[in-house]
C-alpha positions as CSV (number, residue, x, y, z in Angstrom):
1,M,157.8,119.7,-94.5
2,S,161.5,118.9,-94.6
3,E,163.3,120.3,-97.5
4,R,166.1,117.7,-97.6
5,S,166.3,114.2,-96.3
6,E,169.3,112.2,-97.4
7,R,172.3,110.5,-96.0
8,I,175.3,108.5,-97.2
9,I,176.1,105.5,-95.2
10,D,179.5,103.7,-95.3
11,A,180.5,105.1,-98.7
12,A,184.2,105.6,-99.4
13,A,184.3,109.4,-99.0
14,A,187.5,110.0,-100.9
15,G,186.9,107.2,-103.5
16,Y,189.4,104.6,-104.5
17,S,192.8,105.7,-105.7
18,T,193.2,103.0,-108.4
19,A,191.4,100.0,-109.8
20,A,194.0,97.8,-108.1
21,D,192.3,98.7,-104.8
22,V,188.9,97.3,-106.0
23,N,187.8,93.7,-106.0
24,V,184.7,91.9,-107.4
25,G,182.1,91.7,-104.8
26,D,183.1,95.0,-103.0
27,P,180.1,97.1,-101.9
28,I,180.2,100.7,-103.1
29,G,178.4,102.1,-100.1
30,E,174.8,103.1,-99.6
31,L,172.8,106.3,-100.2
32,V,169.5,106.7,-98.5
33,V,167.1,109.4,-99.7
34,T,163.6,110.4,-98.8
35,P,162.3,112.6,-101.6
36,T,159.9,115.4,-100.6
37,E,157.4,117.3,-102.6
38,I,159.9,120.1,-102.6
39,T,162.5,117.7,-104.1
40,L,160.1,116.8,-106.9
41,F,159.2,120.5,-107.6
42,R,162.9,121.5,-107.8
43,F,163.8,118.5,-110.0
44,S,160.9,119.3,-112.3
45,A,162.1,122.9,-112.5
46,L,165.7,122.0,-113.1
47,T,164.8,119.5,-115.9
48,W,162.0,121.7,-117.4
49,N,159.5,118.9,-116.7
50,P,156.0,120.4,-116.4
51,H,154.0,117.2,-116.1
52,R,151.4,117.5,-113.3
53,I,151.9,114.0,-112.1
54,H,155.1,115.1,-110.3
55,Y,153.6,117.9,-108.2
56,D,149.8,117.8,-108.3
57,H,148.4,115.3,-105.7
58,P,144.8,115.3,-107.0
59,Y,146.0,114.8,-110.6
60,A,148.2,111.9,-109.6
61,A,145.2,110.3,-107.9
62,T,143.2,110.5,-111.1
63,E,146.0,108.4,-112.7
64,G,145.6,105.9,-109.9
65,Y,148.7,106.8,-107.8
66,P,148.8,107.6,-104.0
67,G,150.7,110.8,-104.6
68,P,153.0,112.7,-107.0
69,L,155.6,110.5,-108.6
70,V,159.3,110.7,-108.3
71,Q,160.6,111.5,-111.7
72,S,162.2,108.7,-113.7
73,H,165.4,110.7,-114.2
74,L,165.6,111.4,-110.5
75,H,165.8,107.7,-109.8
76,G,168.6,107.5,-112.3
77,S,170.3,110.5,-110.7
78,Y,170.4,108.8,-107.3
79,L,172.0,105.7,-108.8
80,A,174.6,107.7,-110.6
81,R,175.3,109.8,-107.6
82,L,176.2,106.8,-105.5
83,V,178.7,105.4,-108.0
84,V,180.3,108.7,-108.8
85,E,180.7,109.6,-105.1
86,W,182.2,106.2,-104.5
87,A,184.6,106.3,-107.4
88,G,185.9,109.7,-106.3
89,P,186.7,113.0,-108.1
90,R,189.5,111.6,-110.4
91,A,187.3,108.8,-111.8
92,R,185.2,109.0,-115.0
93,L,181.7,107.6,-115.4
94,R,182.0,105.7,-118.8
95,R,178.7,103.9,-119.0
96,F,175.5,104.2,-117.1
97,R,172.0,102.7,-117.6
98,W,169.0,102.0,-115.4
99,Q,165.3,101.0,-115.7
100,N,162.4,102.3,-113.7
101,R,160.4,99.4,-112.4
102,Q,158.4,100.7,-109.4
103,Y,157.1,104.2,-108.7
104,A,158.0,106.2,-105.6
105,I,156.2,109.1,-104.0
106,P,157.3,111.8,-101.5
107,G,158.0,110.2,-98.1
108,D,159.2,106.9,-99.5
109,E,162.7,105.9,-98.2
110,L,164.8,105.0,-101.1
111,R,168.0,103.0,-100.5
112,I,170.6,103.0,-103.2
113,T,173.3,100.3,-103.1
114,G,175.9,98.9,-105.4
115,T,178.4,96.1,-105.8
116,V,181.5,95.7,-108.0
117,T,180.8,93.0,-110.6
118,A,184.0,93.2,-112.7
119,V,187.4,94.8,-112.8
120,N,189.1,95.1,-116.2
121,G,192.2,97.2,-116.0
122,R,191.1,100.6,-115.0
123,L,187.4,99.9,-115.8
124,V,185.2,98.9,-113.0
125,D,181.6,97.6,-113.5
126,C,179.0,98.0,-110.8
127,E,175.5,96.7,-110.4
128,L,173.2,99.2,-108.7
129,A,169.8,99.0,-107.1
130,E,167.3,101.4,-105.6
131,T,164.8,99.9,-103.3
132,N,162.0,101.4,-101.3
133,Q,161.1,100.8,-97.6
134,R,158.9,97.8,-98.6
135,G,161.9,96.1,-100.3
136,E,160.6,96.6,-103.8
137,T,163.2,97.4,-106.5
138,C,162.3,100.8,-107.9
139,A,165.3,101.1,-110.3
140,P,168.0,98.6,-111.0
141,G,171.1,99.8,-113.0
142,R,174.6,99.3,-114.1
143,A,177.6,101.5,-114.4
144,T,181.2,101.4,-115.6
145,V,183.7,103.8,-114.1
146,E,187.3,104.4,-115.2
147,L,189.5,104.8,-112.2
148,P,192.9,106.6,-112.3
149,S,196.0,104.5,-112.9
């Protein structure tokens, strides 16, 4: 079992220097992750989440799922990670929200993408999406980052 399976594709490694460098419609890169059972165990431990549905395959089956479920906040963490890494270390995440719409299980390939939807001074709004290998949206989201002047 692989302990870690993720990669960032075409993300601006150093982030943008100012909001003047950003345009509506700009992609913010892509993060691809494949959560494992170890990922779920560690995230549960980190967040003090003891629910069996995140680590116990037979229990998840009794609830009608094909395997342990990726935690809802882990979906959100992946979305936030993409936008924060894109914006760079001098930026500030001002607003962030997401919804969980489709479950994911260990082994699913989750592709996190985003697009700039508005630039208002130093504030940049982004639309985010996490989709699985079947093209289903697991978690859409929105974020506003404040870029340095």
